[in-house]
C-alpha positions as CSV (number, residue, x, y, z in Angstrom):
1,M,107.1,-215.1,-89.1
2,V,108.3,-217.4,-91.8
3,Y,111.9,-216.7,-93.1
4,L,113.1,-217.8,-96.6
5,N,109.4,-218.1,-97.5
6,D,110.1,-218.3,-101.3
7,L,111.8,-221.7,-100.8
8,K,108.5,-223.2,-101.4
9,D,109.2,-222.6,-105.1
10,T,112.5,-224.6,-104.7
11,P,111.6,-228.3,-104.1
12,V,115.3,-229.2,-103.5
13,L,118.2,-227.0,-102.5
14,S,120.6,-227.6,-105.3
15,D,124.3,-227.7,-104.9
16,S,124.5,-224.6,-107.1
17,L,122.5,-222.7,-104.6
18,L,124.6,-223.6,-101.6
19,K,128.0,-224.1,-103.4
20,G,130.8,-222.9,-101.2
21,K,128.5,-221.7,-98.4
22,L,128.5,-224.8,-96.2
23,S,132.3,-225.1,-96.4
24,F,132.9,-221.4,-95.6
25,E,135.8,-220.8,-93.3
26,Y,136.6,-217.4,-91.9
27,P,139.9,-216.0,-93.4
28,I,142.3,-214.4,-90.9
29,Q,142.5,-210.6,-91.2
30,Q,144.2,-207.7,-89.4
31,N,143.4,-207.2,-85.8
32,D,142.3,-210.8,-85.2
33,L,143.6,-212.2,-81.9
34,L,144.8,-215.8,-82.4
35,W,145.4,-218.4,-79.7
36,V,148.2,-220.6,-80.9
37,T,149.5,-223.8,-79.1
38,V,152.2,-226.2,-80.3
39,G,152.9,-229.4,-78.6
40,G,154.8,-232.7,-79.3
41,P,156.6,-235.6,-77.7
42,N,159.8,-233.7,-77.1
43,S,158.3,-230.2,-76.5
44,V,160.1,-230.0,-73.1
45,D,163.3,-229.4,-75.0
46,L,162.0,-226.2,-76.5
47,I,163.0,-223.8,-73.8
48,G,161.6,-220.3,-74.2
49,L,159.1,-221.6,-76.8
50,N,156.6,-223.7,-74.7
51,S,155.4,-223.3,-71.2
52,A,155.7,-226.2,-68.7
53,A,152.5,-227.6,-70.3
54,G,154.2,-227.8,-73.6
55,I,152.3,-225.0,-75.3
56,I,152.9,-221.5,-76.6
57,T,151.1,-219.0,-74.3
58,Q,152.7,-215.6,-75.3
59,G,151.5,-212.4,-77.0
60,A,148.6,-210.1,-76.4
61,A,146.1,-210.7,-73.6
62,A,142.4,-211.3,-73.9
63,V,139.6,-212.3,-71.5
64,S,137.7,-215.5,-72.0
65,N,134.0,-216.0,-71.5
66,Q,134.8,-217.3,-68.0
67,G,136.7,-214.2,-67.1
68,A,140.1,-215.9,-67.2
69,Q,143.0,-214.1,-68.8
70,V,144.3,-215.9,-72.0
71,F,147.0,-214.9,-74.3
72,G,147.1,-214.7,-78.1
73,Y,148.9,-213.2,-81.1
74,L,147.5,-210.0,-82.6
75,V,147.5,-209.9,-86.4
76,E,149.3,-206.7,-87.2
77,S,148.5,-204.1,-89.9
78,D,150.9,-205.9,-92.3
79,G,148.9,-209.1,-91.8
80,T,151.6,-210.9,-89.8
81,I,152.1,-212.4,-86.3
82,K,155.4,-213.0,-84.5
83,L,156.0,-216.4,-83.0
84,P,159.0,-217.7,-81.0
85,Y,161.7,-219.4,-83.1
86,V,160.0,-219.1,-86.4
87,G,159.7,-215.3,-86.3
88,R,157.3,-213.2,-88.2
89,L,154.8,-214.9,-90.4
90,K,152.2,-213.7,-92.9
91,V,148.9,-215.1,-91.8
92,E,146.4,-212.7,-93.3
93,G,144.0,-214.5,-95.7
94,L,144.7,-217.9,-94.4
95,T,142.0,-220.0,-92.7
96,R,142.6,-221.4,-89.3
97,I,143.3,-224.9,-90.7
98,Q,145.7,-223.6,-93.3
99,L,147.7,-221.8,-90.6
100,E,147.7,-224.9,-88.5
101,D,149.1,-226.9,-91.4
102,S,151.8,-224.2,-92.1
103,L,152.9,-224.1,-88.5
104,A,153.1,-227.9,-88.3
105,V,155.7,-227.8,-91.2
106,L,157.7,-225.0,-89.6
107,F,157.8,-226.5,-86.1
108,A,158.7,-229.9,-87.4
109,D,162.3,-228.7,-87.2
110,Y,162.0,-228.2,-83.4
111,T,159.7,-231.1,-82.3
112,S,158.8,-234.4,-83.9
113,K,155.1,-234.8,-84.9
114,P,154.1,-231.3,-83.8
115,V,150.4,-230.8,-82.8
116,V,149.2,-227.3,-83.6
117,N,146.0,-225.7,-82.6
118,V,144.8,-222.2,-83.6
119,R,141.7,-220.5,-82.4
120,F,140.2,-217.0,-82.6
121,L,140.0,-215.2,-79.3
122,N,138.1,-212.1,-80.4
123,Y,135.4,-213.4,-82.7
124,K,132.3,-211.4,-81.8
125,I,129.5,-209.7,-83.5
126,T,127.0,-207.0,-82.5
127,V,123.3,-207.1,-83.1
128,M,121.4,-203.8,-82.8
129,G,117.9,-202.4,-83.5
130,E,114.6,-204.3,-83.5
131,V,115.7,-207.5,-81.8
132,A,114.7,-209.0,-78.4
133,R,118.2,-208.8,-76.9
134,P,120.5,-206.3,-78.6
135,G,124.2,-206.4,-77.8
136,S,127.5,-208.0,-78.5
137,I,127.8,-211.8,-78.9
138,T,131.0,-213.8,-78.5
139,I,131.2,-216.6,-81.0
140,P,132.7,-219.9,-79.9
141,N,133.9,-220.9,-83.4
142,E,134.7,-219.1,-86.7
143,R,131.4,-219.7,-88.5
144,I,128.0,-218.4,-87.7
145,S,125.2,-217.4,-90.0
146,I,123.1,-214.2,-89.7
147,L,120.1,-216.4,-88.9
148,E,122.0,-218.0,-86.0
149,A,123.2,-214.7,-84.8
150,L,119.7,-213.2,-84.8
151,G,118.4,-216.3,-83.0
152,M,121.1,-215.8,-80.3
153,A,119.8,-212.2,-80.0
154,G,116.3,-213.5,-79.4
155,D,115.0,-213.0,-82.9
156,L,113.5,-209.9,-84.4
157,T,110.7,-208.1,-82.7
158,I,107.4,-208.0,-84.5
159,M,108.2,-204.5,-85.7
160,G,111.6,-205.3,-87.2
161,K,112.0,-204.9,-91.0
162,R,112.9,-208.4,-92.3
163,E,113.3,-207.4,-95.9
164,T,116.3,-205.0,-95.4
165,V,118.5,-206.1,-92.6
166,L,121.9,-204.2,-92.6
167,V,125.2,-205.9,-92.1
168,I,128.1,-203.4,-91.5
169,R,131.5,-205.1,-92.1
170,E,135.1,-203.9,-92.0
171,I,137.8,-205.6,-94.0
172,N,141.3,-204.3,-93.6
173,G,140.1,-200.8,-92.7
174,Q,137.5,-200.6,-95.4
175,R,133.9,-200.4,-94.2
176,T,131.2,-202.0,-96.3
177,I,127.4,-202.0,-95.8
178,G,125.3,-204.9,-97.1
179,R,121.5,-205.5,-97.0
180,V,119.9,-208.9,-96.8
181,N,116.3,-210.0,-97.2
182,L,115.5,-212.6,-94.5
183,L,112.4,-213.6,-96.5
184,S,114.2,-214.6,-99.7
185,K,116.2,-217.7,-100.5
186,D,118.8,-215.4,-102.1
187,L,119.9,-214.9,-98.4
188,L,121.6,-218.3,-98.6
189,T,124.0,-217.2,-101.4
190,S,124.6,-213.7,-100.0
191,P,128.2,-212.8,-98.9
192,Y,126.6,-211.6,-95.7
193,Y,124.9,-214.9,-94.9
194,Y,128.0,-216.1,-92.9
195,L,129.3,-213.4,-90.6
196,R,132.8,-212.2,-89.9
197,T,134.4,-211.0,-86.7
198,N,133.2,-207.5,-85.6
199,D,130.3,-207.5,-88.0
200,V,127.4,-205.3,-86.9
201,I,123.8,-206.3,-87.7
202,Y,121.3,-203.6,-87.6
203,V,117.5,-204.3,-87.9
204,E,115.6,-201.2,-88.8
205,P,112.1,-200.5,-87.4
206,A,109.1,-200.9,-89.7
207,P,107.4,-197.7,-90.8
208,A,104.5,-198.3,-88.4
209,K,107.0,-198.6,-85.4
210,F,108.7,-195.4,-86.5
211,F,105.4,-193.5,-86.6
212,A,104.4,-194.9,-83.3
213,R,107.6,-194.0,-81.6
214,E,108.5,-190.7,-83.4
215,R,105.4,-189.1,-84.8
216,L,102.5,-190.3,-82.7
217,P,103.5,-188.4,-79.6
218,Q,103.7,-185.2,-81.7
219,F,100.3,-186.0,-83.2
220,I,98.7,-186.6,-79.9
221,S,100.2,-183.3,-78.5
222,L,98.9,-181.4,-81.6
223,A,95.5,-182.9,-81.3
224,A,95.3,-182.2,-77.6
225,G,96.3,-178.6,-78.3
226,S,93.7,-178.3,-81.0
227,L,90.9,-179.8,-78.7
228,S,91.9,-177.3,-76.0
229,L,91.7,-174.4,-78.4
230,L,88.3,-175.6,-79.7
231,A,87.0,-175.9,-76.1
232,I,88.1,-172.3,-75.5
233,I,86.4,-171.0,-78.6
234,L,83.2,-172.8,-77.8
235,T,83.2,-171.4,-74.2
236,I,83.7,-167.8,-75.5
237,S,81.0,-168.2,-78.2
238,R,78.4,-169.1,-75.5
């Protein structure tokens, strides 16, 4: 199966087609779990702020891919997190890099040349329906396209509908449903091309698959019953 098969009509992917897409960065939103570390030359002086390793490791707990418990900061319903020393900060809508820059400025009062790292701990998506390996996928960074996610799920089965793949997305409590066509170049400019945390991809079965799974057994049962009835009638008529 060839995806984006109408790209043959586009000799070169213009900047206007991909503008803003390749530079996409996932914005922080409510219920994100952030891993935040702050280090610097004199971090040892920040008692109560840093651990012995010179990093912040406080907040809500999560489990890493390796099964180890790690700690992060949950973005509350008001879009804030609470950090030692600097208090409650509005982080919703910021990208990871923007938050790192903001924290570097704030912690400059407590340590010279602060080194700040922010990561997402709960960035996962779910792929359902006509794919080889349905299930939840943990994403190691904050950017993944729908094509990459489907590839991680083993690609669509031969009976999956490629023209209308559903993406279910929740943003600040509001659920939206988008449809994308994997066969069209318009996919590249869709707001659902790059996925967000907790997105759900659902690949519907093609009509033939639906018939084979839902209607064919009924049809076979009805046909068998009809043949049995016909056999009885023929026996009696003799």
